[in-house]
C-alpha positions as semicolon CSV with decimal commas, in nm:
position;residue;x (nm);y (nm);z (nm)
1;M;-1,758;2,649;2,018
2;A;-1,405;2,561;2,012
3;V;-1,334;2,340;1,673
4;I;-1,010;2,193;1,588
5;S;-0,812;2,438;1,352
6;G;-0,823;2,370;1,013
7;S;-0,476;2,331;1,001
8;D;-0,477;2,034;1,258
9;Y;-0,764;1,880;1,072
10;R;-0,525;1,878;0,768
11;T;-0,226;1,742;0,960
12;I;-0,479;1,468;1,016
13;A;-0,581;1,392;0,728
14;V;-0,258;1,379;0,579
15;S;-0,180;1,143;0,825
16;Y;-0,474;0,897;0,796
17;S;-0,395;0,939;0,390
18;E;-0,061;0,802;0,455
19;I;-0,204;0,541;0,672
20;R;-0,431;0,462;0,426
21;N;-0,132;0,390;0,170
22;Q;0,055;0,170;0,403
23;L;-0,245;-0,025;0,461
24;I;-0,265;-0,132;0,072
25;A;0,138;-0,138;0,018
26;S;0,179;-0,407;0,312
27;R;-0,066;-0,656;0,115
28;G;0,181;-0,642;-0,119
29;D;0,438;-0,688;0,098
30;A;0,283;-0,987;0,245
31;Y;0,223;-1,116;-0,064
32;D;0,580;-1,140;-0,164
33;A;0,695;-1,297;0,115
34;V;0,409;-1,600;0,022
35;Y;0,543;-1,575;-0,328
36;L;0,941;-1,596;-0,240
37;I;0,835;-1,900;-0,040
38;V;0,686;-2,054;-0,361
39;Q;0,973;-1,970;-0,539
40;L;1,256;-2,145;-0,318
41;N;1,192;-2,515;-0,506
42;A;1,305;-2,689;-0,213
43;V;1,072;-2,899;-0,047
44;D;1,138;-2,873;0,299
45;P;1,137;-2,519;0,317
46;E;0,826;-2,497;0,102
47;V;0,625;-2,767;0,373
48;D;0,744;-2,548;0,727
49;L;0,671;-2,193;0,601
50;L;0,390;-2,191;0,292
51;I;0,078;-2,268;0,478
52;P;0,155;-2,056;0,779
53;F;0,273;-1,741;0,564
54;N;-0,075;-1,807;0,316
55;S;-0,246;-1,802;0,568
56;T;-0,100;-1,494;0,727
57;Y;-0,163;-1,326;0,413
58;L;-0,497;-1,406;0,360
59;V;-0,633;-1,313;0,742
60;H;-0,467;-1,021;0,671
61;A;-0,515;-0,889;0,323
62;D;-0,904;-0,787;0,417
63;Q;-0,738;-0,559;0,679
64;M;-0,486;-0,439;0,467
65;N;-0,729;-0,357;0,169
66;S;-0,982;-0,244;0,384
67;S;-1,076;0,114;0,569
68;S;-1,296;-0,017;0,798
69;T;-1,086;0,021;1,097
70;L;-0,999;0,374;1,055
71;L;-1,349;0,486;0,962
72;G;-1,465;0,594;1,364
73;A;-1,174;0,826;1,349
74;V;-1,265;0,963;1,013
75;R;-1,633;1,009;1,145
76;A;-1,535;1,151;1,481
77;L;-1,333;1,442;1,293
78;N;-1,573;1,509;1,056
79;Q;-1,857;1,490;1,290
80;H;-1,692;1,733;1,518
81;V;-1,631;2,012;1,280
82;L;-2,009;1,981;1,206
83;N;-2,059;1,990;1,563
84;R;-1,880;2,261;1,671
85;G;-1,753;2,453;1,374
86;D;-2,063;2,638;1,287
87;V;-2,103;2,455;0,948
88;A;-2,358;2,267;0,778
89;T;-2,093;2,069;0,552
90;V;-1,757;1,939;0,579
91;D;-1,673;2,157;0,274
92;A;-1,800;2,456;0,398
93;F;-1,518;2,421;0,691
94;L;-1,274;2,326;0,455
95;N;-1,392;2,643;0,294
96;A;-1,376;2,862;0,574
97;Q;-1,026;2,734;0,698
98;G;-0,876;2,775;0,325
99;I;-0,736;2,416;0,325
100;T;-0,754;2,099;0,109
101;V;-0,714;1,751;0,202
102;P;-0,598;1,436;-0,001
103;Q;-0,785;1,201;-0,221
104;N;-0,760;0,958;0,026
105;W;-0,866;1,167;0,292
106;A;-1,154;1,242;0,061
107;D;-1,220;0,880;-0,002
108;L;-1,214;0,789;0,353
109;S;-1,459;1,088;0,431
110;A;-1,731;0,959;0,171
111;S;-1,700;0,565;0,320
112;A;-1,808;0,732;0,649
113;G;-2,068;0,930;0,488
114;Y;-1,889;1,255;0,444
115;T;-1,861;1,384;0,095
116;I;-1,591;1,614;0,024
117;S;-1,587;1,840;-0,325
118;S;-1,309;1,807;-0,581
119;T;-1,245;2,144;-0,495
120;Y;-1,133;2,114;-0,155
121;I;-0,930;1,791;-0,275
122;D;-0,505;1,812;-0,333
């Protein structure tokens, strides 16, 4: 059976860890924009801008703080290595490939139902 290489698995894990970091960071950026509008001390800009910017922040805050949009891909990759890699656990795959993954990937994997032991986390 053909299975993704450990190197490619790690590359994807690192990429998704960075996506997660960027989602978390962007929440702060959206909040900063709302805060700047509040600090303008000018009625017209606050009246015109505060509600739409705050609404955007509130709508996207949950999305930016949530990993749920990433979990389908995380689940698919981990299930792929289990189905095609002749291993019983993700840890066994990581061990066989001699790779480790970032903490964010391990957290995403856990949320998707796949445990990664600390031995295999950077």
